[in-house]
C-alpha positions in Angstrom: 42.0 -186.3 131.1 44.7 -184.7 129.1 47.3 -187.0 127.5 50.3 -184.7 128.1 51.9 -182.8 130.8 53.6 -179.5 129.9 55.9 -177.7 132.3 56.4 -174.0 131.5 59.3 -172.0 132.9 60.7 -168.5 132.2 64.4 -168.2 131.4 66.7 -165.2 131.2 68.9 -166.6 128.5 67.2 -169.1 126.3 70.3 -170.4 124.5 72.1 -170.9 127.8 69.0 -172.8 129.1 68.9 -174.9 125.9 72.5 -175.9 126.3 72.0 -176.8 130.0 69.0 -179.0 129.5 70.3 -180.8 126.4 73.6 -181.5 128.3 71.4 -183.2 130.9 70.0 -185.4 128.2 66.6 -183.8 127.5 65.7 -184.0 123.8 64.7 -180.9 121.8 61.2 -181.2 120.5 61.7 -180.9 116.8 57.9 -180.5 116.2 57.9 -177.1 118.0 58.8 -174.0 116.0 59.3 -170.9 118.0 58.5 -167.3 117.0 59.3 -165.7 120.4 62.6 -167.3 121.4 60.9 -170.2 123.3 61.8 -173.8 122.8 60.4 -177.2 123.8 62.2 -180.2 125.2 61.0 -183.8 125.8 61.7 -185.2 129.3 62.0 -188.9 129.9 60.2 -191.9 128.6 56.7 -190.5 129.3 57.2 -187.6 126.9 56.6 -184.8 129.4 57.2 -181.5 127.6 59.3 -178.8 129.2 58.7 -175.4 127.6 61.2 -172.6 128.2 60.1 -169.1 127.4 62.0 -165.8 127.5 60.7 -164.0 130.6 58.8 -161.4 128.5 56.9 -164.1 126.6 56.3 -166.1 129.8 54.7 -163.0 131.5 52.3 -162.7 128.5 51.1 -166.3 129.0 51.0 -166.2 132.8 49.4 -162.8 133.0 51.6 -161.9 136.0 55.2 -160.9 136.8 58.1 -163.4 136.9 59.6 -163.9 140.3 63.4 -164.3 141.0 63.8 -168.1 141.3 67.1 -167.6 143.2 65.2 -165.9 146.0 62.5 -168.6 146.6 60.9 -171.5 144.9 57.3 -172.5 144.3 57.9 -176.0 142.9 60.6 -178.7 142.9 60.7 -180.9 139.8 61.6 -184.5 140.4 63.3 -186.8 137.9 63.2 -190.6 138.6 66.5 -192.4 138.1 67.1 -196.1 137.4 70.0 -196.4 139.8 72.2 -194.6 142.3 74.8 -194.2 139.5 72.3 -192.4 137.4 71.6 -190.0 140.3 75.4 -189.3 140.5 75.5 -188.7 136.8 72.6 -186.2 137.0 74.6 -184.2 139.6 77.8 -184.3 137.5 76.0 -183.3 134.3 74.1 -180.5 136.1 77.4 -179.0 137.4 79.2 -179.4 134.1 76.4 -177.8 132.2 76.5 -174.6 134.5 73.9 -175.6 137.1 74.4 -175.6 140.9 74.1 -178.8 143.0 72.4 -177.7 146.3 72.0 -181.2 147.7 74.9 -183.6 147.0 73.9 -187.2 146.1 73.1 -189.2 149.2 70.8 -191.6 150.9 67.4 -190.5 152.3 65.4 -192.6 154.7 67.3 -195.8 154.0 65.5 -196.5 150.7 65.9 -193.4 148.5 69.0 -192.0 147.0 68.9 -188.5 145.5 70.4 -185.1 144.8 69.2 -181.6 144.2 70.3 -179.1 141.6 69.3 -175.8 140.1 69.4 -174.8 136.5 71.2 -171.5 135.5 67.9 -169.6 136.2 67.5 -171.0 139.7 64.7 -173.5 138.9 65.1 -176.4 141.3 65.2 -180.1 140.4 66.0 -183.3 142.1 66.9 -186.7 140.8 66.2 -189.7 142.9 66.3 -193.5 142.8 63.9 -195.5 145.1 64.9 -199.0 146.2 61.3 -200.3 146.6 62.5 -203.5 148.4 63.8 -201.2 151.3 60.8 -198.9 151.4 59.2 -198.9 154.9 55.9 -200.7 155.0 53.2 -199.0 156.9 
């Protein structure tokens, strides 16, 4: 089994995307040196790698065209939060960094608290906190 998970996304404006994700608290991967305008970020404690490629470079790796992520989505990335306050902070940071909150922070099912936001390229994310003591048993 692989030791790492790499998420690869196309972006229209790499520098704008870099500013957005670093304002959310993602860390630039200093070990990655780009030659095509791409860059790498480390997400969370488990060291998931988020690679952001200019659309032209992404097409070369994917071998297929890039869809308009504002018209539909194929994936929703989820970030675990340590508290409700941290979820609220993600929503504020996303808006301040130029993203769009499409699902305001709120409770879901009596045991989850989360929000949904899109980055400047329309890629959708959510942040959620789970109170396991309130999780339905079944």
